N, C-alpha and C positions, 0 to 999 in steps of 0.2 A: 813365470806364469802369474798374471795378476789375479787377485781374488778380492774378497771384501776387505775393506779397511785400508785402501790405498790412499795416497795423498795427491790431490788434484788441484792445479792452479787454473783459475778461469780469469782471463784478461778481458775486461769489458763487462760492465754491469747494466747492460740494456735488457730488453725483454728476453733475449735468448740467453745471455750470460747469467742473469738472475734465475731464470727458470732452470738452467742447467745446474747451477749451484744448489738450489733447493732439492732438485731431483737426486743428485749425487749424495747429498748429505742424508737424505731420507733412506738411502740404501746402505748407510753405514760407513761411507768414506769421509775422510777429513778433507775440507775444501777451504782454499783461500781465494778470495775474489778481489781483483784489483781494478781500479778505475781512477782516471786523473781528476774526475769531478766527484768530490765527497757527497754531493747531493744525489748522485746516482744510486747510492746505497739505500735510499728511501724505499726502493722497490722490495727490499728484503725484509723490512719490518722486524719481526721477532726471530729471524734466522740467526743461528748461533755460531756460524763459522767465522773465519778470520777475514776482516775487511782491511785492505791495504790501499791507501791513497798513493798513486804513483803511476809510472809508465812501464809497459811491458818490455821495453828494450833498455831499461835502466837496471844494471846488474844489482845495485844495492837494493832497489825495490823488489826485484825478483827474489833475492835472498831473504828479504823480510817476509816474503810470501812462502818461503820454504822450498826454493828451487833446488837447493843442494839436497839430493836424495829424493826429490819428488818423483812420482810414478807417471804423471800425465799432465799435459798442459793444453788448454784450448784458448786460442786467441780469436776473440769474437767481437772486436771493436768495429767501428764504422769505417776504418781505413784499411784498404788492402795492403799497402806498403807496411804499415805498422804491424799488421798481423803476420805477414811473411817474415819480417825482420825478427819479431818476437819468437816465432817458431824456430827460426834458424839458431838464434842464441840459445834457446831452451835445449835444442838437440845437440848443437856443436860445443857449447860451453859447459852446460850442466848435464849433458848426456841423458836427458829425460827421454825415456824410451817411446812413449806414446804421445804424439802431438798432432794437432789439427788446426788449420787456419781457415777462417771464414773469408771467402773472396767474393766480391760483388760482380766481377767481370768473369763470366763463364769461360771465355777464351783464355784469359790469364790463368784461371784455375786449372785448365787442362795442361797448360805449359808447365806449371809448377808440379802437377801430378807426375808428369814425365820426368821431371828433375828429381823425383823422389820425395817431394814435400807434400804430405797429406793435406788436402784442401776439401772444402765443401762450398760450392757456389750457392748463392742465395736462391737461385731458381729451383734448386732441389733441397732446400734447407729444411731440416727438422731437428729438434733436440735429440731425437733418438739416433739420427745418423751420426751426430757428433759423439754421443755416448759409445757407439759401436767402435769408433776409432780410438777412443780413450781407453776402453776396457774390452779389448778384442777377445779375451778369454772367457768373457761372460756370455752365456747362451743368448743368442738374438734370433728369435723365431719370427719369420715373416708370415708363415701360414701353416696351419695344421688341419688335417682332414677331420671330419666329425668324430671319428673314433679316437683321435689323439695319438694314433700309432704312426702316422706319416707326417713328417715335418719338413718344411723348407727352411733352411737356416743359412746364415752367413758366417764365414770364417776368414780372417785375414791370413794370408799365406806367410808362414814363418820364413825368415831369410834363408834358412838351410834348405828350403825346397826350391830356391831359385836355381834354374838349370835342369830341373827334373821334370819328366813328363807328368802332367797333372792326372792323366788317366790311371797312374799307378795308385791313386787314392781310392779308386772305385772298388767296390766289392759286390759282385753280382747278387741281385736280389735284396741287398741291404743298404748300399750306398751308391748314389748316382750323382755324378757331377753334371749339374744342369747348365750352368753358365759361369763366366768369369767377368768381373768388371776390372778393366785394365786402363789406367790413366783416365778414369772417369767414363770410359766407354764400355757398354756391355758387349760381351762376345758369346755367341752360341756355339762356337767351334771349340769349346773348352777341352774336349778329349784329345784334340790334336795339338794343343798348346804345350809349350815348355814354360814352367813357372817363372815369373819375374817378380822382383821386389815390389811391393805395393799392391799386388793382386788381391782382390776380394773374391773368394769362392762362394758360389751359391749351390748348395748341396741338398738333394732330396734324400732323407735318411729315415729309416725305421726307428721308432723310439728306443729300442734296446740296442741300437748300433751307434748311438751318439758317442759313447765312450770310446768305441773303436776308432771313430774318425779323429777325435781329439788325441787319442794315444798315437795314432799314425803321424799326425802333424807334430806332436810334441816330441816323439821319439827321434824324429829326424832333426828337430830343432836343437836337441841337446847332444847330438853326435859331434 
């Protein structure tokens, strides 16, 4: 389970990459940002993280950025192929558990999602969406009612829940599964679905039942 103080590698120091690096550092995480062009780091100004001049699919460069033992990696360069290759190397070679690739072509993004490669297409792009994929165990609230007692939040489905009926997560009057995003497509028939790797759950939950939801997900993930 990820918590504060993880090590994140960001590939690409454009507006999104630099903004992501600054945001993550402010939250207490260690961040290394990489770009082939050293001039790109001018966006960071007084930022105190690690800057690496190099390529996201060069293993020496990745290791200089701390790929061995890293917790998360975001590939957000301007090239779809570069981002996909980088994420595959990060996951398959360095076993980095949380990865995400920025993809400009939404159709290709959907294909990669179905292959189990987490992606975000530019048509739906926000820094917050990337952060949710890098730090899936950090609470991500989409909406709260005025009392603060009812919240709609997102949770990435642990691998151990693949093959289980998602309706088993519900608790009458406390937890309601509203929808599931699968392969980039929202589904409102969540209660009828069996979990698949890569699912993102959208859950309406009372404030005092958050821990119950996370405990249910994590207990299955550790069996």
